[in-house]
C-alpha positions as CSV (number, residue, x, y, z in Angstrom):
1,M,-17.9,-17.6,-66.8
2,I,-18.3,-21.3,-67.4
3,A,-15.2,-22.1,-65.4
4,A,-16.3,-19.9,-62.6
5,S,-19.7,-21.6,-62.5
6,M,-18.1,-25.0,-62.4
7,V,-16.0,-24.0,-59.4
8,F,-19.0,-22.5,-57.6
9,A,-21.1,-25.7,-58.2
10,A,-18.2,-27.9,-57.0
11,S,-17.9,-25.9,-53.8
12,C,-21.6,-26.2,-52.9
13,D,-23.0,-29.1,-50.8
14,L,-26.2,-29.8,-52.7
15,D,-28.3,-32.4,-50.8
16,L,-31.2,-33.1,-53.2
17,Q,-32.4,-36.4,-51.6
18,E,-35.4,-34.7,-50.1
19,D,-37.9,-32.4,-51.8
20,P,-37.7,-29.0,-49.9
21,N,-41.3,-28.3,-50.8
22,A,-42.7,-31.5,-49.4
23,V,-44.1,-31.9,-45.9
24,N,-42.0,-34.3,-43.7
25,A,-42.0,-35.4,-40.1
26,S,-39.9,-32.4,-39.0
27,T,-42.0,-29.8,-40.7
28,A,-45.6,-31.2,-40.5
29,N,-48.0,-29.5,-38.1
30,P,-50.3,-32.0,-36.3
31,D,-53.0,-29.3,-36.0
32,F,-53.1,-28.8,-39.8
33,L,-53.0,-32.6,-40.4
34,L,-56.0,-33.1,-38.1
35,N,-57.8,-30.3,-39.8
36,S,-57.3,-32.1,-43.1
37,I,-58.5,-35.4,-41.6
38,Q,-61.7,-33.9,-40.2
39,L,-62.6,-32.1,-43.4
40,G,-61.7,-35.1,-45.5
41,Y,-64.1,-37.3,-43.4
42,Q,-67.1,-35.0,-44.1
43,G,-66.3,-35.4,-47.8
44,V,-66.2,-39.2,-47.7
45,F,-69.4,-39.2,-45.7
46,N,-71.1,-37.0,-48.3
47,T,-69.9,-39.1,-51.3
48,I,-70.9,-42.5,-50.1
49,G,-74.0,-41.2,-48.4
50,D,-75.2,-39.8,-51.7
51,D,-75.2,-43.4,-53.2
52,G,-77.0,-44.7,-50.1
53,M,-79.7,-42.0,-50.3
54,R,-80.4,-42.9,-54.0
55,L,-80.4,-46.6,-53.3
56,T,-82.9,-46.2,-50.4
57,R,-85.2,-43.8,-52.3
58,M,-84.5,-40.7,-50.4
59,I,-83.5,-38.9,-53.6
60,N,-83.9,-40.0,-57.2
61,Q,-81.6,-42.5,-58.9
62,G,-81.5,-41.3,-62.5
63,S,-80.5,-44.5,-64.3
64,A,-82.7,-47.2,-65.8
65,Q,-80.8,-50.1,-64.2
66,Y,-78.6,-50.5,-61.2
67,E,-75.8,-51.9,-63.4
68,G,-75.7,-48.6,-65.2
69,A,-75.9,-46.5,-62.1
70,Y,-73.0,-48.1,-60.2
71,T,-70.0,-49.0,-62.2
72,P,-66.3,-49.5,-61.3
73,T,-65.8,-45.7,-61.9
74,T,-68.6,-44.6,-59.6
75,T,-66.6,-44.7,-56.3
76,N,-63.1,-43.8,-57.6
77,G,-63.1,-40.5,-55.7
78,Y,-64.5,-42.1,-52.5
79,W,-61.8,-44.8,-52.5
80,S,-59.0,-42.3,-53.2
81,N,-60.1,-39.8,-50.5
82,A,-60.4,-42.6,-48.0
83,Y,-57.0,-44.2,-48.6
84,A,-54.7,-41.6,-50.1
85,G,-56.3,-38.8,-48.1
86,I,-57.7,-39.6,-44.6
87,L,-56.0,-42.9,-43.8
88,A,-52.6,-41.8,-45.1
89,D,-52.9,-38.5,-43.1
90,I,-53.8,-40.4,-39.9
91,D,-50.9,-42.8,-40.3
92,F,-48.6,-39.8,-40.7
93,L,-50.1,-38.0,-37.8
94,V,-50.1,-40.8,-35.2
95,P,-46.3,-41.0,-34.5
96,L,-46.1,-37.2,-34.4
97,A,-48.9,-37.0,-31.9
98,E,-47.5,-39.8,-29.8
99,E,-44.1,-38.1,-29.6
100,S,-45.7,-34.9,-28.4
101,N,-48.3,-36.5,-26.2
102,L,-51.2,-35.1,-28.2
103,Q,-53.8,-37.5,-26.7
104,R,-56.8,-35.6,-28.0
105,H,-55.5,-35.5,-31.5
106,L,-55.0,-39.2,-31.3
107,G,-58.5,-39.8,-30.0
108,I,-60.2,-37.8,-32.8
109,A,-57.9,-39.3,-35.5
110,K,-58.5,-42.9,-34.4
111,T,-62.3,-42.4,-34.1
112,I,-62.4,-41.1,-37.7
113,K,-60.1,-43.9,-38.8
114,A,-62.5,-46.4,-37.3
115,M,-65.5,-44.8,-39.1
116,V,-63.7,-44.8,-42.4
117,L,-62.8,-48.5,-42.1
118,F,-66.4,-49.3,-41.2
119,H,-67.6,-47.4,-44.3
120,L,-65.1,-49.2,-46.6
121,V,-66.3,-52.6,-45.4
122,D,-69.9,-51.6,-45.5
123,S,-69.4,-50.5,-49.1
124,Y,-67.1,-53.1,-50.6
125,G,-66.8,-56.1,-48.2
126,D,-63.1,-57.3,-48.1
127,V,-60.7,-54.4,-48.5
128,P,-57.0,-53.7,-48.2
129,Y,-56.0,-52.5,-44.8
130,R,-53.0,-54.1,-43.0
131,E,-50.8,-53.8,-46.1
132,A,-52.6,-50.8,-47.6
133,L,-50.6,-48.0,-46.1
134,D,-47.2,-49.5,-46.4
135,P,-45.3,-47.1,-48.8
136,S,-43.1,-49.9,-50.0
137,N,-46.0,-52.2,-50.9
138,F,-47.6,-51.1,-54.2
139,F,-49.9,-54.2,-54.4
140,P,-51.6,-54.7,-51.0
141,N,-53.9,-57.7,-50.6
142,V,-57.4,-57.4,-49.2
143,D,-58.2,-58.4,-45.6
144,P,-61.5,-60.1,-44.7
145,G,-64.2,-57.6,-43.9
146,A,-64.8,-59.1,-40.5
147,Q,-61.1,-58.6,-39.6
148,V,-61.1,-54.9,-40.7
149,Y,-64.3,-54.4,-38.7
150,S,-62.7,-55.9,-35.7
151,D,-59.6,-53.7,-36.2
152,A,-61.8,-50.7,-36.3
153,L,-63.5,-51.7,-33.0
154,A,-60.0,-51.9,-31.5
155,L,-59.3,-48.4,-32.7
156,L,-62.4,-47.2,-30.9
157,N,-61.1,-48.7,-27.6
158,E,-57.8,-46.9,-28.1
159,A,-59.6,-43.6,-28.9
160,E,-61.7,-43.9,-25.7
161,A,-58.4,-44.2,-23.7
162,H,-57.0,-41.1,-25.5
163,F,-60.0,-39.0,-24.6
164,S,-59.8,-39.9,-20.9
165,A,-56.0,-39.7,-20.6
166,P,-55.1,-37.6,-17.6
167,E,-52.3,-35.7,-19.3
168,S,-52.3,-34.3,-22.8
169,S,-50.5,-31.6,-24.7
170,G,-52.1,-29.3,-27.3
171,S,-55.6,-28.3,-28.0
172,P,-56.8,-29.5,-31.4
173,N,-59.1,-27.7,-33.7
174,D,-62.3,-29.7,-33.2
175,F,-64.8,-29.2,-36.0
176,Y,-67.4,-31.5,-34.5
177,Y,-67.6,-31.1,-30.7
178,G,-65.5,-28.0,-29.9
179,R,-63.2,-30.0,-27.6
180,N,-65.9,-31.6,-25.6
181,Y,-64.2,-34.9,-25.1
182,G,-67.1,-36.3,-23.0
183,K,-69.2,-36.1,-26.2
184,W,-66.4,-37.7,-28.2
185,T,-66.4,-40.6,-25.7
186,R,-70.2,-41.0,-26.0
187,L,-69.8,-41.0,-29.8
188,V,-67.2,-43.8,-29.5
189,N,-69.6,-45.9,-27.4
190,T,-72.4,-45.2,-30.0
191,L,-70.1,-46.4,-32.8
192,K,-69.5,-49.6,-30.8
193,L,-73.3,-50.0,-30.6
194,R,-73.4,-49.5,-34.4
195,Y,-70.8,-52.2,-34.7
196,Y,-72.7,-54.7,-32.6
197,V,-76.1,-53.9,-34.3
198,N,-74.5,-54.4,-37.7
199,T,-72.9,-57.7,-36.7
200,R,-75.9,-59.1,-34.9
201,L,-76.6,-61.6,-37.7
202,V,-73.1,-63.2,-37.5
203,N,-72.7,-63.2,-33.7
204,S,-75.9,-62.6,-31.9
205,S,-74.8,-63.6,-28.4
206,E,-71.7,-61.4,-28.6
207,S,-73.8,-58.5,-29.8
208,A,-76.4,-59.0,-27.1
209,T,-73.9,-59.1,-24.3
210,A,-72.0,-56.0,-25.6
211,I,-75.1,-54.0,-26.2
212,N,-76.4,-54.7,-22.8
213,A,-73.1,-53.5,-21.4
214,L,-73.3,-50.3,-23.4
215,I,-76.9,-49.7,-22.2
216,A,-75.8,-50.3,-18.6
217,S,-72.9,-47.8,-18.9
218,N,-75.4,-45.1,-19.8
219,N,-72.8,-43.3,-21.9
220,L,-74.3,-43.3,-25.4
221,L,-75.1,-40.1,-27.4
222,R,-77.9,-38.1,-25.8
223,E,-79.9,-35.1,-27.0
224,G,-77.4,-32.3,-27.5
225,D,-74.5,-34.8,-28.4
226,D,-75.4,-35.2,-32.0
227,F,-72.4,-35.8,-34.2
228,V,-72.8,-33.4,-37.2
229,F,-70.6,-31.4,-39.6
230,Q,-71.7,-27.8,-39.6
231,F,-71.4,-25.9,-42.9
232,G,-71.1,-22.1,-43.2
233,T,-72.4,-19.4,-45.6
234,T,-69.3,-18.1,-47.3
235,S,-69.3,-18.7,-51.1
236,A,-65.6,-18.5,-51.9
237,D,-62.1,-19.1,-50.5
238,P,-63.3,-21.7,-49.7
239,D,-67.0,-22.3,-50.4
240,S,-68.2,-23.4,-46.9
241,R,-71.9,-24.0,-47.8
242,H,-73.7,-27.4,-47.8
243,P,-73.2,-29.1,-51.1
244,R,-76.9,-29.8,-51.5
245,F,-77.5,-26.0,-51.1
246,T,-75.0,-25.1,-53.7
247,G,-76.4,-27.7,-56.1
248,T,-79.9,-26.3,-55.7
249,Y,-80.0,-22.6,-54.7
250,V,-77.3,-21.2,-56.9
251,S,-79.1,-21.7,-60.2
252,G,-82.2,-23.7,-59.1
253,G,-83.0,-27.3,-59.8
254,G,-80.5,-29.8,-58.5
255,D,-81.5,-33.3,-57.3
256,Y,-84.9,-34.7,-58.0
257,Q,-86.5,-35.7,-54.7
258,S,-87.9,-39.2,-54.5
259,T,-91.6,-39.6,-55.3
260,Y,-91.7,-42.5,-52.9
261,Y,-90.0,-40.7,-50.0
262,M,-92.2,-37.6,-50.4
263,W,-95.3,-39.9,-50.4
264,H,-94.3,-41.3,-47.1
265,L,-93.8,-37.8,-45.7
266,T,-97.1,-36.5,-46.9
267,E,-99.8,-39.0,-48.0
268,A,-99.0,-42.5,-46.7
269,K,-100.4,-42.1,-43.2
270,G,-103.2,-39.7,-44.1
271,F,-101.5,-36.7,-42.5
272,D,-98.2,-34.9,-43.0
273,D,-95.0,-35.9,-41.2
274,P,-94.1,-32.8,-39.0
275,R,-90.7,-32.9,-40.6
276,A,-91.9,-32.7,-44.2
277,R,-91.7,-28.9,-44.5
278,Y,-88.2,-28.9,-43.1
279,Y,-86.9,-31.6,-45.4
280,I,-88.6,-30.6,-48.6
281,Y,-89.2,-27.1,-50.1
282,R,-91.9,-26.9,-52.9
283,Q,-91.4,-24.3,-55.6
284,T,-95.0,-24.8,-56.6
285,T,-98.0,-25.9,-54.5
286,V,-100.0,-27.3,-57.3
287,N,-99.3,-30.3,-59.6
288,S,-98.4,-29.6,-63.1
289,T,-100.8,-30.8,-65.8
290,D,-98.2,-30.4,-68.6
291,P,-96.7,-33.7,-69.8
292,D,-93.8,-31.7,-71.3
293,E,-92.8,-30.8,-67.8
294,I,-93.6,-34.1,-66.1
295,E,-93.8,-36.8,-68.7
296,C,-95.3,-39.4,-66.4
297,I,-98.6,-37.6,-65.9
298,G,-99.5,-38.5,-69.5
299,T,-98.6,-42.2,-69.3
300,I,-100.0,-45.3,-67.7
301,P,-97.9,-46.7,-64.8
302,P,-95.7,-49.7,-65.7
303,A,-97.5,-53.1,-65.4
304,H,-95.5,-54.2,-62.3
305,Y,-96.4,-50.9,-60.6
306,L,-100.1,-51.5,-61.3
307,A,-99.9,-55.1,-60.2
308,N,-98.4,-54.3,-56.9
309,G,-100.0,-50.9,-56.1
310,F,-96.8,-48.8,-56.1
311,I,-97.2,-45.1,-55.9
312,Y,-96.3,-43.6,-59.3
313,C,-95.3,-40.2,-60.7
314,L,-96.7,-37.7,-58.2
315,P,-97.5,-38.1,-54.5
316,G,-100.8,-36.3,-53.8
317,E,-102.0,-33.0,-55.4
318,R,-99.9,-30.4,-53.6
319,G,-96.9,-29.8,-55.9
320,Y,-94.5,-32.4,-54.4
321,W,-92.6,-32.7,-57.7
322,G,-89.9,-35.4,-57.9
323,R,-89.2,-38.6,-59.8
324,D,-89.7,-42.3,-59.4
325,H,-86.9,-44.7,-58.6
326,L,-84.5,-45.5,-61.5
327,N,-86.1,-42.9,-63.8
328,P,-83.6,-42.1,-66.6
329,D,-85.6,-39.5,-68.4
330,G,-84.0,-36.3,-69.8
331,I,-84.2,-33.1,-67.9
332,P,-86.9,-30.6,-69.0
333,P,-86.7,-26.9,-68.0
334,D,-88.3,-27.6,-64.6
335,G,-85.4,-26.4,-62.3
336,L,-87.6,-23.7,-60.8
337,R,-90.6,-26.0,-60.4
338,R,-89.4,-29.2,-58.9
339,S,-89.3,-29.8,-55.1
340,V,-85.9,-29.2,-53.6
341,W,-83.9,-29.6,-50.4
342,G,-85.3,-27.6,-47.5
343,V,-83.8,-26.0,-44.4
344,Y,-82.9,-29.4,-42.9
345,P,-80.2,-30.6,-43.4
346,A,-79.1,-28.6,-46.4
347,G,-79.5,-25.1,-45.1
348,G,-82.2,-24.1,-47.6
349,R,-85.7,-22.8,-47.1
350,F,-88.6,-23.8,-44.8
351,D,-91.7,-24.6,-46.8
352,D,-94.3,-22.0,-45.7
353,D,-96.4,-22.4,-48.9
354,S,-94.6,-19.4,-50.4
355,A,-93.8,-21.5,-53.5
356,A,-91.1,-19.2,-54.8
357,P,-88.2,-20.1,-57.0
358,V,-85.0,-20.9,-55.1
359,N,-82.3,-19.7,-57.5
360,N,-81.1,-17.2,-55.0
361,I,-78.2,-17.8,-52.6
362,T,-79.5,-15.4,-50.0
363,L,-82.5,-17.6,-49.3
364,G,-83.1,-19.7,-46.3
365,A,-80.2,-20.5,-44.1
366,Q,-77.9,-19.6,-47.0
367,G,-76.2,-23.0,-47.0
368,A,-75.4,-23.3,-43.3
369,G,-76.7,-26.9,-43.1
370,I,-75.3,-30.0,-41.6
371,H,-74.3,-33.5,-42.3
372,P,-76.3,-35.6,-39.8
373,I,-73.6,-38.3,-39.3
374,M,-74.7,-39.9,-36.0
375,L,-77.6,-38.4,-34.0
376,A,-79.0,-39.2,-30.6
377,S,-82.2,-40.4,-32.3
378,Y,-80.3,-43.0,-34.2
379,V,-79.3,-44.6,-30.9
380,D,-82.9,-45.3,-30.0
381,F,-83.7,-46.8,-33.3
382,M,-80.7,-49.1,-33.1
383,L,-81.6,-50.1,-29.5
384,A,-85.2,-50.8,-30.7
385,E,-83.9,-53.2,-33.3
386,A,-81.6,-54.9,-30.8
387,A,-84.3,-55.2,-28.2
388,L,-86.6,-56.8,-30.7
389,F,-84.3,-59.3,-32.2
390,L,-81.6,-59.9,-29.5
391,G,-83.7,-59.4,-26.3
392,T,-81.4,-56.7,-25.0
393,S,-82.5,-54.3,-22.2
394,G,-85.5,-52.1,-22.8
395,D,-88.8,-52.0,-24.6
396,P,-88.6,-51.7,-28.4
397,A,-91.9,-49.6,-28.4
398,D,-90.4,-47.1,-25.9
399,Y,-87.2,-46.8,-27.9
400,L,-89.2,-46.3,-31.1
401,A,-91.2,-43.5,-29.6
402,S,-88.1,-41.9,-28.1
403,G,-86.3,-42.1,-31.4
404,I,-89.1,-40.3,-33.3
405,E,-89.4,-37.6,-30.6
406,K,-85.7,-36.9,-30.6
407,S,-85.6,-36.8,-34.4
408,M,-88.4,-34.3,-34.6
409,N,-87.0,-32.2,-31.8
410,F,-83.6,-32.1,-33.4
411,V,-85.0,-31.1,-36.8
412,R,-87.0,-28.3,-35.3
413,E,-84.2,-27.1,-33.0
414,F,-81.7,-27.0,-35.8
415,A,-84.1,-25.2,-38.2
416,T,-85.1,-22.6,-35.6
417,S,-81.4,-21.9,-35.0
418,T,-81.1,-20.5,-38.5
419,P,-82.3,-17.3,-40.1
420,E,-85.5,-19.2,-41.0
421,A,-86.6,-19.1,-37.3
422,S,-89.1,-16.3,-37.6
423,T,-90.7,-17.8,-40.7
424,I,-91.0,-21.2,-39.1
425,R,-92.5,-20.0,-35.8
426,S,-94.9,-17.7,-37.6
427,F,-96.1,-20.6,-39.8
428,T,-96.0,-23.3,-37.0
429,P,-95.7,-22.0,-33.4
430,D,-93.8,-24.1,-30.9
431,D,-96.9,-25.4,-29.2
432,A,-98.5,-26.4,-32.5
433,Y,-95.4,-28.3,-33.6
434,A,-95.2,-30.0,-30.2
435,Q,-98.8,-31.1,-30.7
436,Q,-98.0,-32.4,-34.1
437,V,-95.2,-34.5,-32.7
438,T,-97.4,-35.9,-29.9
439,N,-100.1,-36.9,-32.4
440,Y,-97.5,-38.5,-34.7
441,V,-95.9,-40.5,-31.9
442,S,-99.3,-41.6,-30.7
443,Y,-100.3,-42.8,-34.2
444,I,-97.0,-44.9,-34.5
445,S,-97.3,-46.3,-31.0
446,N,-100.8,-47.5,-31.7
447,E,-99.6,-49.0,-35.0
448,Y,-96.7,-50.8,-33.3
449,S,-98.9,-52.2,-30.6
450,S,-101.2,-53.7,-33.2
451,A,-98.3,-55.4,-35.0
452,S,-98.4,-59.2,-34.2
453,T,-95.0,-60.4,-35.5
454,N,-91.4,-59.3,-35.2
455,T,-91.4,-58.7,-39.0
456,D,-94.4,-56.4,-38.7
457,K,-92.8,-54.6,-35.8
458,M,-89.4,-54.2,-37.6
459,R,-91.3,-52.9,-40.6
460,I,-92.5,-50.0,-38.4
461,I,-89.1,-49.4,-36.7
462,G,-87.3,-49.6,-40.0
463,R,-89.7,-47.2,-41.8
464,E,-89.5,-44.6,-39.0
465,Y,-85.7,-44.9,-38.7
466,W,-85.5,-44.4,-42.5
467,L,-87.7,-41.3,-42.2
468,A,-85.4,-39.9,-39.5
469,L,-82.3,-40.6,-41.6
470,Y,-82.9,-37.9,-44.3
471,G,-79.5,-36.7,-45.3
472,N,-77.8,-39.8,-44.1
473,G,-77.6,-42.5,-46.8
474,V,-74.8,-44.3,-45.0
475,E,-77.0,-45.7,-42.2
476,A,-80.1,-46.0,-44.5
477,F,-78.2,-48.3,-46.9
478,N,-77.0,-50.5,-43.9
479,L,-80.5,-50.6,-42.4
480,Y,-82.0,-51.7,-45.7
481,R,-79.5,-54.6,-46.2
482,R,-79.5,-55.7,-42.6
483,T,-83.2,-55.7,-42.0
484,G,-84.8,-55.6,-45.4
485,Q,-86.8,-52.5,-44.2
486,P,-88.5,-50.5,-45.3
487,D,-89.8,-53.3,-47.5
488,N,-92.1,-53.0,-50.5
489,M,-90.0,-50.2,-51.8
490,Q,-90.8,-48.6,-55.1
491,P,-89.0,-50.6,-57.8
492,G,-87.4,-49.3,-61.0
493,L,-89.6,-48.2,-63.8
494,Q,-88.4,-50.9,-66.2
495,Q,-89.6,-54.4,-65.6
496,N,-86.0,-55.7,-65.5
497,F,-84.1,-53.0,-63.5
498,G,-81.2,-55.2,-62.5
499,N,-79.8,-56.5,-59.2
500,F,-79.9,-54.2,-56.2
501,P,-76.2,-53.7,-55.1
502,R,-75.5,-55.5,-51.8
503,S,-72.0,-54.1,-52.1
504,F,-70.2,-51.9,-54.7
505,F,-67.8,-52.9,-57.4
506,Y,-64.2,-52.2,-56.5
507,P,-63.2,-48.9,-58.1
508,L,-61.3,-48.7,-61.4
509,N,-58.4,-46.7,-59.9
510,Y,-57.7,-49.6,-57.5
511,L,-58.0,-52.3,-60.1
512,T,-55.6,-50.5,-62.6
513,T,-52.9,-49.8,-60.0
514,N,-52.9,-53.0,-57.9
515,N,-51.7,-56.3,-59.5
516,N,-53.4,-58.2,-56.7
517,A,-56.8,-56.6,-57.1
518,V,-59.6,-58.9,-58.3
519,Q,-63.0,-57.5,-59.4
520,K,-66.2,-59.0,-58.1
521,A,-68.4,-61.0,-60.5
522,D,-71.2,-58.5,-59.8
523,Q,-72.6,-56.3,-57.1
524,T,-74.8,-59.0,-55.5
525,V,-71.8,-60.0,-53.3
526,Q,-72.8,-59.5,-49.7
527,V,-70.7,-58.0,-47.0
528,F,-69.8,-60.3,-44.2
529,W,-72.5,-59.1,-41.8
530,D,-75.2,-59.3,-44.4
531,T,-76.2,-63.0,-44.1
532,N,-79.8,-62.4,-45.3
533,P,-81.2,-64.2,-48.4
534,A,-79.5,-63.3,-51.7
535,G,-81.1,-61.4,-54.5
536,N,-83.7,-58.7,-54.9
537,A,-86.4,-60.5,-53.0
538,W,-84.8,-59.5,-49.6
539,V,-84.8,-55.8,-50.3
540,Y,-88.1,-55.6,-52.2
């Protein structure tokens, strides 16, 4: 038997140089690759957006100090998903798509690649890129952030050409725009606007010229072009629901909403923001009086809160139950009492004063929420900032009013497209909501016209953009560093709460696998487009 086996083995031609189970260029399916890229991008957006929301007080940051909240391990997953997932898949896809003339595949892939590169620079500053995806180079060096940003802009120009190419093979699965390449082109132009707004502090003349050209082209995102990732309602194989829904409505609880953000939505102006009931669902409509449930109601505000008049503990008297910034307290059994994510953008419940517990996956939109990645309303807020500081075409006041209206219309239209529609319209009929929007815009327009300096005007633009960005910590974090707005933000509860991160530490998995990696001294290092004054004074 042994002899026979040896003869058999000797007679076989066993080519074991290539893993038969591994995907290679001859077996890879470009459609499946593009699916992976699109799904991977929403994951990256969610991960880094979570940090941005916590830093800009949209949701609670549950550490006492920034240095404890953001360490070299915090963004390990984000880094790996960006490089080993999305960027590697795109580099694998591109030659396959070029060979088969899959122009639309290339357009979508390069647009997403540009967005990922922007996010990496916005998060870390200088990052590996030109050497990063070379499989023979285990220790890629970093490229200057400005260079990576410029390379991303070049990718957008290439993507635009792919979307308009007269001949193209294949029809990709398009999870964002359903193969509407006119909308993809408008997204590309809007991402260029984002590039020039972000870089206006380092090259104002270039930004002004380019933004005016984009305005003149009249091909930026419009209402109905909003770039969102739509979640579903299935709970397994795979779970397609919004991660904020699953983190809240499966067992109750989840994130603590930010006291400061809820105060702006409900009390700061003397009337409610029309979006408040869509953003936040209250599980109780009255404030607790039990310090075992909310410890802060039995304590005096910190001295630096008292000295500067910061809102503390609870905003108002109506059960908006969250936490202050950098509150590290333990978690009491308040999961079915605290305020939670609403119908927008998480696919939860609309707040109709029902004040019922949310530990029920059949409630609300059942998780069919969205990631609001780039909306038409964001365009107007960016154009308002550009017009104010660069003198680009248009009136900042008009852009501001338009941005608010588009935001409120989008929130309402999304919410009334869900199973919550009848509840919403019963509680707030369409004409009543329209009147609320009109009143709100009138209030802000009057406030803006009374502002005497550009700083005061940007304070209003920045605050309203921030309120429109709920669910998008990516753009909120950039806005905060670029403009310092909204200013006078609620600080940490401790007197010494550390240095606000102007960029993140490089992740540990990068440092331990790359001999050329050098960690930053701290997180006060500013990205190339952030030329504002150093230190906490700029963002507080």
